[in-house]
C-alpha positions in Angstrom: 5.6 6.4 -6.9 2.7 4.7 -5.1 0.1 6.6 -7.1 1.8 5.6 -10.4 1.9 2.0 -9.4 -1.8 1.9 -8.3 -2.9 3.7 -11.4 -1.0 1.4 -13.6 -2.5 -1.7 -11.9 -6.0 -0.3 -12.1 -5.5 0.6 -15.8 -4.7 -3.1 -16.6 -7.7 -4.3 -14.5 -5.7 -5.3 -11.4 -8.1 -6.2 -8.6 -8.2 -6.0 -4.8 -5.2 -3.6 -4.4 -3.8 -3.3 -0.9 -1.0 -1.1 0.3 0.9 -2.1 3.5 3.2 0.5 5.1 6.2 -1.5 6.3 8.6 1.4 6.6 8.9 1.2 10.4 10.4 -2.3 10.3 11.5 -3.2 6.9 14.9 -1.8 5.8 14.4 -2.9 2.2 11.3 -0.9 1.3 8.6 1.4 2.6 5.5 -0.3 1.2 4.2 -3.6 -0.1 1.5 -3.3 -2.7 -0.6 -6.4 -3.3 -2.8 -7.0 -6.3 -4.8 -9.8 -7.7 -5.0 -11.0 -11.3 -7.6 -13.3 -12.9 -5.0 -15.6 -14.5 -1.3 -16.0 -15.2 -1.5 -14.1 -18.5 -3.0 -11.0 -16.8 -0.5 -11.3 -14.0 2.4 -11.1 -16.5 0.7 -8.2 -18.3 0.4 -6.3 -15.1 4.1 -6.8 -14.2 5.2 -5.9 -17.8 3.0 -2.7 -17.9 4.2 -1.7 -14.4 7.9 -2.2 -15.4 7.3 -0.1 -18.6 5.5 2.7 -16.7 8.1 3.0 -14.0 10.9 3.1 -16.6 9.0 5.9 -18.5 9.0 7.9 -15.3 12.7 7.3 -14.5 11.9 4.9 -11.8 13.2 1.6 -13.2 12.4 -1.6 -11.5 15.3 -3.4 -9.8 14.1 -6.9 -10.5 11.0 -9.0 -11.4 10.9 -12.4 -9.8 8.6 -15.4 -10.3 8.1 -15.3 -14.1 5.9 -18.2 -15.2 4.4 -18.7 -11.7 1.2 -17.6 -9.9 3.0 -14.9 -7.9 5.2 -12.2 -9.4 7.3 -9.8 -7.3 8.2 -6.4 -8.8 11.0 -4.6 -6.9 10.4 -1.0 -7.5 12.9 0.2 -4.8 10.8 1.9 -2.2 7.8 -0.4 -3.0 7.7 -4.1 -3.5 4.7 -5.1 -5.7 3.2 -8.6 -5.2 0.9 -9.6 -8.0 -0.9 -12.9 -7.4 -3.5 -15.0 -9.0 -6.5 -15.0 -6.7 -6.0 -18.5 -5.5 -2.3 -17.9 -4.8 -3.1 -14.7 -2.9 -5.6 -16.6 -0.6 -3.0 -19.3 0.0 -0.2 -16.9 1.1 -2.4 -14.2 2.7 0.3 -11.5 3.1 -2.3 -9.2 4.6 -2.6 -11.5 7.6 1.2 -12.0 7.8 1.8 -8.2 7.9 -1.5 -7.4 9.7 0.2 -5.4 12.5 1.2 -2.7 10.0 -1.0 0.1 8.5 -3.0 -1.3 5.6 -4.9 0.6 3.0 -7.4 -1.1 0.7 -8.0 0.4 -2.7 -11.6 -0.2 -3.7 -11.2 -1.0 -7.4 -14.9 -0.8 -8.0 -15.1 2.8 -6.8 -12.0 3.7 -8.8 -13.6 2.3 -12.0 -16.9 4.1 -11.4 -15.0 7.4 -10.7 -13.0 6.9 -13.9 -16.0 6.4 -16.0 -17.7 9.6 -14.8 -14.8 11.8 -15.9 
């Protein structure tokens, strides 16, 4: 599921994707996936596309919260996806809050270059 989420976010130009493994201490999910959007419109597009892709793969989202704001949360069961505008992400800084947990940064520039070479 993580790969599908990351691929979907990359396909819609999501930026600065980070995966935080919270499985050792969070009974609600295994991972937080954090992504930045350039504006509210892109943020809503990312959430909608993610909802559609998960449903297509028989992994329907449980809930989407924050519609109309600068921070959307997509509950995908084992993963909670946080999609922020860049300003909102800096303000809340979830990576610092959950900094004691394993964090993986997805280099979106490398992903885009690799995709173009195929």
